[in-house]
C-alpha positions as CSV (number, residue, x, y, z in Angstrom):
1,M,15.7,-6.8,-29.0
2,A,16.8,-10.4,-29.6
3,G,18.3,-12.0,-26.5
4,I,17.2,-9.3,-24.1
5,T,14.7,-10.6,-21.6
6,L,12.5,-8.7,-19.2
7,A,14.7,-10.0,-16.4
8,I,17.9,-8.7,-18.1
9,A,16.3,-5.3,-18.9
10,T,15.0,-4.9,-15.3
11,A,18.4,-5.7,-13.9
12,R,20.1,-3.2,-16.2
13,L,17.6,-0.5,-15.3
14,N,18.2,-1.2,-11.6
15,D,22.0,-1.0,-12.2
16,Y,21.5,2.5,-13.8
17,L,19.2,3.6,-11.0
18,D,21.8,2.5,-8.4
19,A,24.5,4.4,-10.3
20,E,22.4,7.5,-10.4
21,V,22.0,7.4,-6.6
22,K,25.7,7.0,-6.1
23,V,26.6,9.9,-8.3
24,L,23.9,12.1,-6.8
25,S,25.2,11.3,-3.3
26,G,28.6,12.8,-4.1
27,Q,31.0,10.8,-6.2
28,E,32.9,13.9,-6.9
29,K,36.1,15.1,-5.4
30,K,37.8,18.5,-5.6
31,I,41.5,18.6,-5.7
32,G,43.0,22.0,-5.9
33,D,41.1,23.8,-8.6
34,R,40.0,20.6,-10.4
35,M,36.8,18.7,-9.9
36,L,37.0,15.0,-10.6
37,K,33.9,12.8,-11.3
38,R,33.8,9.1,-11.2
39,A,30.8,8.9,-13.5
40,D,28.8,11.1,-15.9
41,L,25.3,11.7,-14.6
42,A,24.0,12.6,-18.1
43,E,25.1,9.3,-19.5
44,I,23.5,7.4,-16.6
45,Q,20.2,9.2,-17.0
46,A,20.3,8.5,-20.7
47,G,20.8,4.8,-19.8
48,I,17.8,5.0,-17.4
49,K,15.6,6.2,-20.2
50,I,16.7,3.5,-22.6
51,W,16.3,0.6,-20.1
52,D,13.1,2.0,-18.8
53,G,11.7,1.9,-22.3
54,R,12.9,-1.6,-22.9
55,V,11.4,-2.8,-19.6
56,K,8.0,-1.2,-20.5
57,D,8.1,-2.7,-24.0
58,L,9.0,-6.2,-22.7
59,S,6.4,-6.0,-20.0
60,S,3.7,-5.1,-22.5
61,Q,4.8,-8.0,-24.7
62,A,4.7,-10.4,-21.7
63,I,1.1,-9.6,-21.0
64,G,0.1,-9.7,-24.7
65,R,-0.1,-6.0,-25.4
66,G,2.3,-4.8,-28.1
67,R,2.6,-1.2,-29.1
68,G,-0.6,0.0,-30.6
69,R,-0.3,1.6,-34.0
70,T,-2.9,3.4,-36.1
71,L,-2.6,2.8,-39.8
72,R,-4.3,5.0,-42.3
73,P,-4.5,4.3,-46.0
74,N,-2.7,6.8,-48.1
75,F,-5.1,7.5,-51.0
């Protein structure tokens, strides 16, 4: 994740969370028999998962804890 800082990742996560709130509060409009959406909730929620993971990874790195891995020899 070269170039992505914890501050950037946190800002993006907050952007996605704000977008989710707006969509859930009714950014849809029905015109005749058609329903129009301004944003796709599934895409927003996927973005939340991505950015939440990046924030967690960068936060762990910032406090000196990388992802723990168990390595086993393959004999």
